[in-house]
C-alpha positions in Angstrom: -20.5 -44.0 -7.4 -20.7 -45.3 -3.8 -20.6 -42.8 -1.0 -17.6 -44.5 0.6 -15.6 -44.2 -2.7 -16.4 -40.5 -2.9 -15.4 -39.9 0.7 -12.1 -41.8 0.2 -11.3 -39.9 -2.9 -11.9 -36.6 -1.1 -9.7 -37.8 1.7 -6.9 -38.5 -0.8 -7.2 -35.0 -2.3 -7.0 -33.4 1.1 -4.0 -35.5 2.2 -2.1 -34.6 -1.0 -2.9 -30.9 -1.0 -2.0 -30.4 2.7 1.2 -32.4 2.1 2.2 -30.2 -0.8 1.5 -27.1 1.3 3.6 -28.4 4.1 6.5 -29.3 1.8 6.5 -26.0 -0.1 5.5 -23.7 2.8 2.7 -22.5 0.5 5.3 -20.7 -1.7 4.5 -20.6 -5.5 8.2 -20.8 -6.4 8.8 -24.1 -4.5 8.0 -27.5 -5.9 7.1 -30.9 -4.4 7.0 -34.3 -6.0 3.3 -35.3 -6.0 3.9 -38.9 -7.0 6.5 -39.4 -4.2 4.1 -37.8 -1.7 1.3 -40.2 -2.8 3.5 -43.2 -2.7 4.7 -42.4 0.9 1.1 -42.1 2.0 -0.1 -45.3 0.2 -2.3 -43.5 -2.3 -2.9 -45.6 -5.5 -1.4 -44.2 -8.7 -4.9 -44.0 -10.4 -6.3 -42.0 -7.4 -3.2 -39.7 -7.6 -3.9 -39.0 -11.3 -7.6 -38.3 -10.5 -6.5 -36.0 -7.7 -4.0 -34.2 -10.0 -6.8 -33.6 -12.6 -9.0 -32.2 -9.9 -6.3 -29.8 -8.6 -5.7 -28.6 -12.2 -9.4 -28.1 -12.9 -10.0 -26.1 -9.8 -6.7 -24.1 -9.9 -5.3 -25.4 -6.6 -1.9 -26.6 -7.9 0.4 -26.0 -10.9 2.9 -28.4 -12.2 5.8 -29.2 -14.5 7.2 -32.5 -15.7 11.0 -33.0 -15.4 11.0 -36.8 -15.1 8.7 -36.6 -12.2 5.6 -34.5 -11.6 6.7 -31.4 -9.7 3.9 -29.3 -8.4 3.6 -25.9 -6.6 0.8 -24.1 -4.8 -1.5 -21.5 -6.3 -3.0 -18.7 -4.2 -6.3 -20.5 -4.3 -4.7 -23.7 -3.3 -2.9 -22.0 -0.4 -6.1 -20.5 1.0 -7.9 -23.9 0.6 -5.1 -25.8 2.3 -5.0 -23.3 5.2 -8.7 -23.6 5.7 -8.4 -27.4 5.9 -5.5 -27.1 8.4 -7.4 -24.6 10.5 -10.5 -26.8 10.6 -8.4 -29.8 11.6 -6.8 -27.8 14.4 -10.2 -26.6 15.6 -11.5 -30.2 15.6 -8.5 -31.4 17.5 -8.9 -28.6 20.1 -12.5 -29.5 20.5 -11.7 -33.2 20.9 -9.1 -32.6 23.5 -11.1 -30.1 25.5 -13.4 -30.8 28.4 -17.1 -31.0 27.4 -17.9 -27.7 29.1 -14.8 -25.8 27.8 -15.8 -22.8 25.7 -14.1 -21.5 22.6 -10.9 -19.4 23.2 -12.4 -16.3 21.5 -15.4 -16.5 23.8 -13.5 -17.0 27.0 -10.4 -14.8 26.5 -11.3 -11.1 26.6 -9.4 -9.0 24.1 -7.3 -6.1 25.4 -9.3 -2.9 25.0 -6.0 -1.0 24.7 -4.8 -2.9 21.7 -5.6 -2.6 18.0 -4.7 -5.2 15.4 -3.6 -3.7 12.0 -4.0 -5.7 8.8 -2.0 -4.0 6.0 -0.3 -4.4 2.6 2.9 -3.1 1.0 2.5 0.6 1.9 4.7 0.4 5.1 4.6 4.2 5.5 0.8 4.1 5.7 0.9 1.3 8.3 3.3 3.4 10.4 1.1 6.5 10.2 -1.9 4.4 11.3 0.1 3.1 14.2 1.0 6.7 15.1 -2.6 7.7 15.0 -3.6 4.7 17.2 -0.9 5.6 19.7 -2.2 9.2 19.9 -5.4 7.8 21.2 -3.6 6.0 24.0 -3.9 2.6 22.3 -1.2 0.1 21.3 -1.0 -1.2 17.7 -0.3 -4.8 16.9 1.3 -5.4 13.5 0.4 -8.5 11.5 4.0 -9.5 10.7 5.0 -9.1 14.3 2.1 -11.1 15.6 2.9 -13.9 13.2 6.5 -13.9 14.4 5.5 -13.8 18.1 2.8 -16.4 17.9 4.7 -18.8 15.6 1.5 -19.3 13.6 2.1 -21.0 10.2 -0.8 -19.7 8.3 -3.1 -16.7 7.9 -6.2 -18.1 9.6 -4.4 -18.7 12.9 -2.7 -15.3 12.8 -6.0 -13.4 12.3 -7.6 -15.5 15.0 -4.7 -14.6 17.4 -5.1 -10.9 16.5 -8.8 -11.0 17.2 -8.1 -12.7 20.5 -5.5 -10.2 21.7 -6.9 -6.9 20.4 -10.3 -5.3 20.9 -10.1 -3.2 17.7 -9.1 -4.4 14.2 -8.2 -2.0 11.4 -8.0 -3.4 7.9 -5.9 -0.9 6.0 -6.6 -0.8 2.2 -4.0 1.0 0.1 -3.6 1.2 -3.6 -0.8 -1.4 -4.0 -1.6 -2.9 -7.3 -3.7 -2.4 -10.4 -6.2 -5.1 -11.5 -7.7 -5.5 -15.0 -10.6 -7.6 -16.0 -10.1 -9.6 -19.2 -12.1 -8.0 -22.1 -13.7 -11.4 -22.7 -15.5 -11.0 -19.4 -16.7 -7.4 -19.8 -20.5 -7.0 -19.4 -22.6 -4.1 -20.7 -23.4 -2.9 -17.2 -19.8 -2.8 -16.0 -18.5 0.5 -14.9 -14.9 1.6 -15.3 -14.0 0.3 -11.8 -15.4 -3.1 -12.7 -12.9 -3.2 -15.6 -9.8 -1.8 -14.0 -9.0 -0.5 -10.5 -6.4 0.1 -8.0 -6.7 -2.3 -5.1 -4.9 -3.7 -2.1 -2.9 -6.9 -2.1 -5.0 -10.0 -2.2 -3.8 -11.1 1.2 -5.2 -7.9 2.8 -8.6 -8.5 1.2 -8.6 -12.1 2.4 -7.4 -11.3 5.9 -9.9 -8.4 6.2 -12.7 -10.8 5.1 -11.7 -13.3 7.8 -11.7 -10.5 10.5 -15.0 -9.1 9.4 -16.5 -12.5 9.3 -15.3 -13.4 12.8 -15.9 -10.0 14.5 -17.8 -7.5 12.3 -18.6 -5.2 15.2 -14.8 -4.8 16.0 -13.5 -4.6 12.4 -12.9 -1.2 10.7 -12.4 -1.2 6.9 -10.2 1.8 6.4 -9.3 3.1 2.9 -6.3 5.4 2.4 -7.2 8.3 0.0 -9.6 7.6 -2.8 -7.4 5.4 -5.0 -7.9 1.9 -3.6 -11.2 0.4 -4.6 -13.0 -2.6 -3.1 -15.0 -5.2 -4.7 -18.8 -4.7 -5.1 -19.8 -6.9 -2.2 -18.5 -4.3 0.3 -19.8 -1.2 -1.4 -22.9 -1.3 0.8 -20.8 -1.3 4.0 -19.7 1.9 5.7 -16.0 2.4 4.8 -13.7 4.8 6.6 -11.6 6.9 4.3 -8.4 8.2 5.8 -7.1 11.7 5.2 -5.9 14.7 7.1 -9.4 16.2 7.0 -10.6 16.8 10.6 -13.9 15.0 10.1 -12.1 12.0 8.6 -9.7 11.7 11.5 -12.6 12.1 14.0 -14.5 9.4 12.2 -11.7 6.9 12.6 -11.5 7.8 16.3 -15.2 7.3 16.7 -15.0 4.0 14.9 -12.5 2.8 17.5 -14.7 4.0 20.3 -17.6 2.2 18.7 -15.5 -1.0 18.7 -15.2 -0.6 22.5 -11.5 0.3 22.5 -10.4 2.2 25.6 -9.6 5.5 23.8 -8.2 8.4 25.7 -11.1 10.8 25.2 -9.4 13.6 27.1 -6.7 14.0 24.4 -7.2 15.9 21.1 -3.8 14.9 19.7 -5.5 12.8 17.0 -6.6 16.1 15.3 -3.0 17.2 14.5 -1.3 15.3 11.6 2.1 16.5 12.9 1.5 14.6 16.1 -0.8 11.7 15.2 0.3 10.9 11.7 0.1 12.5 8.2 -2.3 10.3 6.2 -2.1 12.5 3.0 1.7 12.0 2.8 1.2 8.3 2.4 -0.9 8.5 -0.8 1.5 7.6 -3.6 1.4 9.5 -7.0 -0.6 7.8 -9.7 1.3 5.8 -12.3 0.2 4.5 -15.7 -2.7 2.0 -15.5 -2.3 0.9 -19.1 -4.0 -2.4 -19.5 -1.9 -5.4 -20.7 -4.9 -6.3 -22.9 -4.7 -3.1 -24.9 -2.8 -2.9 -28.2 
């Protein structure tokens, strides 16, 4: 196949995927008419069919037929579309900037008094981490609030804004959901955690990965209690486990100092859970982890 045909086909795929993302807002419960989108953009029917087959094969879109082909985004498709949009925006910024203009993250110094917090569904845990951060004389920035204030439409831009504004980043992992590996994929060397484990919501893992990839020296991977487990790729990294234990609280404080946050080192309020947040009270009681694959 000629190179220009391959490039054109890839261009069609990108155009269709981004258009579906924009029409559905990335929501899995909203649908868009793929054929109508293709027609509006002058994409031939045969190329539309090939693109649809590609989306299905790679798990980017899901669909239903009710006279027309109605499609919705999958989580994988949302992440891929957002990466495409982010790259497009970065390319546009680079094209419109002066030749000697540096990247925003390199020129804009983050505020050493601010800490960006990435979190899941355990709102109580997020509030306690915010309380701890404040006890150190720092100001927490919440993910949802940053998204609302910045008007950013997708995760990549929100994380980037957080890194630009705050010197420290805390990715808070809480046991929000249980994940089970299909028995078909079990391997002899798998441990129990490889087969089933409590974990954070996928968005937390994705956002934490983006933050760590962009600024590892400023990103703190904090795990509440011992329930939430992380995937094997980060087991070699130094995780910070949150509890009311004095050493654990001191360790989180030292991590923020190591991230070059302007911590009030004269105050010892961080040592008192009644003043700086009770981490242990945020650990939820365990519930049944019965696998849906068991009889």
